[in-house]
C-alpha positions as CSV (number, residue, x, y, z in Angstrom):
1,M,94.6,-18.2,99.9
2,I,95.0,-18.5,96.1
3,V,95.3,-15.4,93.8
4,V,93.9,-16.0,90.3
5,T,94.9,-13.3,87.7
6,G,93.0,-13.0,84.4
7,A,90.0,-14.1,86.5
8,T,87.3,-12.9,84.1
9,G,88.8,-15.0,81.2
10,N,87.9,-18.3,79.7
11,V,90.3,-20.1,82.1
12,G,90.3,-17.8,85.1
13,R,86.6,-17.7,85.7
14,P,86.0,-21.5,85.8
15,L,89.3,-21.8,87.9
16,V,87.8,-19.3,90.3
17,E,84.5,-21.2,90.6
18,L,86.4,-24.5,90.9
19,L,88.6,-23.5,93.7
20,L,85.7,-21.9,95.6
21,A,83.7,-25.2,95.2
22,E,86.7,-27.0,96.6
23,G,86.6,-24.8,99.8
24,E,89.6,-22.6,98.9
25,K,90.0,-18.9,99.8
26,V,90.3,-17.1,96.4
27,T,91.2,-13.5,95.4
28,A,90.2,-12.8,91.8
29,V,92.3,-10.2,89.9
30,S,91.2,-8.4,86.7
31,R,92.0,-5.1,85.2
32,S,88.4,-4.0,85.1
33,A,85.4,-4.2,87.5
34,A,83.8,-7.6,87.5
35,A,81.2,-9.6,89.5
36,F,82.2,-13.0,91.3
37,P,80.4,-15.5,93.3
38,E,79.9,-14.7,96.9
39,G,83.0,-15.6,98.9
40,V,85.4,-14.5,96.3
41,A,87.5,-11.3,97.0
42,H,88.1,-9.1,94.0
43,V,91.0,-6.8,93.3
44,Q,91.4,-4.5,90.2
45,A,95.0,-4.7,89.2
46,D,97.3,-4.8,86.2
47,L,100.3,-7.1,85.8
48,N,102.1,-4.2,84.1
49,D,101.9,-2.1,87.5
50,P,103.0,-4.6,90.2
51,E,102.2,-2.1,93.0
52,T,98.5,-2.6,92.2
53,L,98.8,-6.3,92.9
54,R,100.0,-6.0,96.5
55,P,96.6,-5.8,98.0
56,A,95.7,-9.0,96.1
57,F,98.9,-10.8,97.3
58,D,98.4,-9.9,101.0
59,G,97.9,-13.1,102.8
60,A,98.2,-15.3,99.8
61,D,100.4,-18.3,99.4
62,R,99.6,-19.5,95.9
63,L,99.3,-17.7,92.6
64,F,97.8,-18.6,89.2
65,L,99.5,-16.3,86.7
66,L,98.1,-15.6,83.3
67,T,100.1,-13.3,80.9
68,R,99.4,-11.3,78.0
69,E,101.2,-10.2,74.9
70,S,101.9,-6.8,76.6
71,D,103.3,-8.3,79.8
72,H,106.9,-8.0,78.8
73,D,108.6,-8.2,82.3
74,L,107.2,-10.6,85.0
75,A,110.2,-10.2,87.3
76,P,108.7,-7.4,89.4
77,V,105.3,-9.2,89.6
78,L,107.1,-12.3,90.8
79,A,109.2,-10.3,93.3
80,A,106.2,-8.7,94.7
81,A,104.5,-12.2,95.1
82,K,107.6,-13.6,96.8
83,D,107.8,-10.6,99.2
84,A,104.1,-11.1,100.2
85,G,104.7,-14.6,101.1
86,I,103.5,-16.5,98.0
87,R,105.4,-19.7,97.6
88,R,103.8,-21.5,94.7
89,V,103.0,-20.2,91.2
90,V,101.1,-21.9,88.4
91,L,101.9,-20.3,85.1
92,L,99.4,-20.6,82.1
93,S,101.8,-21.0,79.2
94,S,101.4,-22.7,75.9
95,Q,102.0,-25.9,74.2
96,R,104.2,-24.0,71.8
97,A,106.8,-23.5,74.5
98,E,107.4,-27.3,74.1
99,T,106.6,-28.0,70.6
100,R,108.0,-24.8,68.9
101,D,110.4,-23.3,71.4
102,D,108.2,-20.2,71.1
103,P,110.2,-17.3,72.7
104,S,107.1,-15.4,73.5
105,Q,106.1,-18.2,76.0
106,L,109.6,-19.1,77.1
107,V,110.4,-15.7,78.2
108,Y,107.7,-15.9,80.8
109,E,108.7,-19.5,81.8
110,N,112.2,-18.5,82.3
111,A,111.2,-15.6,84.5
112,V,109.2,-17.9,86.7
113,K,112.0,-20.4,87.0
114,A,114.4,-17.5,88.0
115,S,111.9,-16.2,90.7
116,G,112.9,-18.7,93.4
117,L,109.2,-19.7,93.8
118,E,107.9,-23.3,93.5
119,W,106.5,-23.5,90.0
120,T,104.4,-25.4,87.6
121,F,103.7,-24.7,83.9
122,V,100.4,-25.5,82.3
123,R,100.8,-25.6,78.5
124,P,97.5,-26.1,76.7
125,G,97.1,-26.2,72.9
126,A,94.6,-24.0,71.2
127,F,91.3,-23.4,73.0
128,H,87.8,-24.7,72.1
129,S,86.6,-21.2,73.2
130,N,88.6,-19.7,70.2
131,A,85.4,-20.7,68.3
132,F,83.5,-17.8,70.0
133,M,85.0,-15.5,67.3
134,W,82.5,-17.3,65.0
135,A,79.5,-16.6,67.2
136,E,78.3,-13.5,65.5
137,P,78.6,-14.8,62.0
138,V,76.7,-18.0,63.0
139,R,74.0,-16.0,64.7
140,T,73.5,-13.5,61.9
141,A,74.4,-15.6,58.7
142,R,74.7,-19.2,59.8
143,A,78.3,-19.2,58.4
144,I,81.8,-19.7,59.5
145,A,85.0,-18.6,57.6
146,A,88.5,-19.9,58.6
147,P,91.8,-21.0,57.1
148,F,93.0,-24.5,56.8
149,G,89.5,-26.1,56.8
150,D,90.8,-29.8,56.9
151,V,93.8,-29.4,59.1
152,G,92.9,-30.8,62.6
153,L,94.2,-29.7,65.9
154,R,93.9,-31.2,69.4
155,L,91.8,-28.4,70.8
156,I,91.2,-28.2,74.5
157,D,88.4,-27.0,76.7
158,P,89.3,-24.1,79.0
159,A,87.4,-25.8,81.7
160,D,89.9,-28.7,81.5
161,I,92.8,-26.2,81.6
162,A,91.2,-24.7,84.7
163,A,90.8,-28.3,86.3
164,V,94.5,-29.0,85.7
165,A,95.6,-25.7,87.1
166,A,93.4,-26.4,90.2
167,V,95.3,-29.7,90.8
168,A,98.6,-28.1,90.6
169,L,97.5,-25.2,93.0
170,T,95.9,-27.5,95.5
171,E,98.0,-30.7,95.6
172,D,101.6,-31.4,96.3
173,G,104.0,-33.1,93.9
174,H,103.7,-30.8,90.9
175,A,106.7,-28.5,91.6
176,G,109.0,-28.1,88.7
177,R,106.7,-29.9,86.3
178,A,105.4,-28.7,82.9
179,Y,102.2,-30.2,81.8
180,T,101.4,-30.1,78.1
181,I,97.6,-30.6,77.7
182,T,95.4,-31.1,74.8
183,G,91.9,-32.3,73.9
184,P,91.0,-35.9,73.2
185,A,91.2,-35.9,69.4
186,A,92.3,-33.6,66.5
187,V,89.4,-31.6,65.1
188,T,89.2,-29.4,61.8
189,P,87.6,-26.2,61.3
190,R,85.1,-27.8,59.0
191,E,84.3,-30.4,61.7
192,Q,83.9,-27.6,64.4
193,A,81.3,-25.9,62.0
194,A,79.4,-29.2,61.8
195,A,79.6,-29.6,65.7
196,I,78.2,-26.1,66.2
197,A,75.6,-26.8,63.6
198,A,74.5,-30.0,65.5
199,A,74.5,-28.0,68.8
200,I,72.2,-25.3,67.6
201,G,70.1,-27.5,65.3
202,E,70.8,-25.5,62.2
203,T,72.8,-25.7,59.0
204,V,76.0,-23.7,59.2
205,Q,78.0,-23.1,56.0
206,F,81.8,-23.3,56.1
207,M,84.0,-21.1,54.0
208,E,87.7,-21.6,53.7
209,L,89.8,-18.4,53.9
210,T,93.3,-18.0,52.3
211,R,96.2,-17.5,54.6
212,D,96.4,-13.9,53.5
213,D,92.7,-13.2,54.3
214,A,93.3,-14.9,57.6
215,F,96.4,-12.9,58.4
216,A,94.5,-9.7,57.7
217,M,91.7,-10.8,60.1
218,F,94.1,-11.9,62.9
219,T,96.1,-8.7,62.8
220,Q,93.1,-6.8,63.7
221,V,93.5,-8.2,67.2
222,W,97.2,-9.6,67.3
223,S,100.5,-8.3,66.3
224,P,101.9,-9.5,62.9
225,E,104.3,-11.8,64.7
226,I,101.7,-13.4,66.8
227,A,99.4,-13.6,63.8
228,E,102.1,-15.4,61.7
229,G,102.9,-17.8,64.6
230,A,99.3,-18.7,65.0
231,L,98.9,-19.4,61.3
232,D,101.9,-21.6,61.2
233,A,100.6,-23.6,64.1
234,L,96.9,-23.9,62.6
235,G,98.2,-24.8,59.1
236,S,101.1,-27.0,59.8
237,P,100.7,-28.8,63.2
238,N,103.8,-30.9,63.8
239,A,103.9,-34.4,65.1
240,A,104.3,-33.4,68.8
241,E,101.2,-31.2,68.5
242,L,99.1,-34.1,67.1
243,A,100.5,-36.8,69.4
244,D,98.0,-38.6,71.7
245,N,97.9,-36.7,75.0
246,R,96.1,-38.0,78.0
247,E,97.5,-35.6,80.6
248,V,94.1,-34.1,81.4
249,E,92.7,-37.5,82.4
250,R,95.9,-38.4,84.2
251,L,95.8,-35.3,86.4
252,T,92.1,-34.8,86.9
253,G,90.7,-38.5,86.8
254,R,88.4,-37.8,83.9
255,P,88.8,-37.6,80.1
256,A,89.4,-34.3,78.2
257,T,86.3,-32.7,76.9
258,S,85.5,-33.0,73.1
259,F,84.8,-30.0,71.0
260,A,81.3,-31.4,70.3
261,D,80.5,-31.5,74.0
262,W,82.0,-28.0,74.4
263,A,79.7,-26.8,71.6
264,Q,76.7,-28.2,73.1
265,R,77.4,-26.7,76.5
266,N,77.8,-23.3,74.8
267,A,75.2,-23.6,72.1
268,T,73.3,-20.3,73.3
269,A,76.2,-18.2,72.1
270,F,75.7,-19.3,68.6
271,K,72.0,-19.1,68.5
């Protein structure tokens, strides 16, 4: 059985559905009540309270682990997983662990390495689904505001992240590997606005924010440290972050999804 934490999120939910379709037994973990497809067990639990995870871990042998900024200590979670008989953990990390030696990600990776469990790290770049932050202004004003309008990033579809995680969870040969995965090409915020406009069949105005304005917006949901790190990555991607990356295709057998295709698939959110 596979335990999926963060099961209501942009990666967790498609991962649950994919594993179920592959015939796996799945326990979905979330902090709040949620509905899942028939055949999926659900446990409400919190990574900051490992005791709440024990019912989810009972009978499981594999774990998809998604952390949050508030999850400072994974050691008790991993110890509880090991005690329950889990032998394999796939950690959703970040590209920044490789390209920027980001301590906020490396602390989790190091905890997993020290756990004694068989591990795989999935290190995606920025998500296509971050564009959902523009859904309301697109719906109400047909406008998008963002910093660094002409700086491109190799954004990735969360469904592609889930597909790679499923491979690592269900196939052998991935122990001790760290997979950095990105989308097929760099796309700028201005190009994202154009793709959303094409998806909904409407004109969408793009307005470029200053870094200070973007920082004020980001710190409404993130700590100042996380916001600064995000702005650094958005505004000044390095060569490693822009390098051609075919890991999604190599691991799943299909090309990574473009932002334009993601926008078409999610057009109703912006209408």
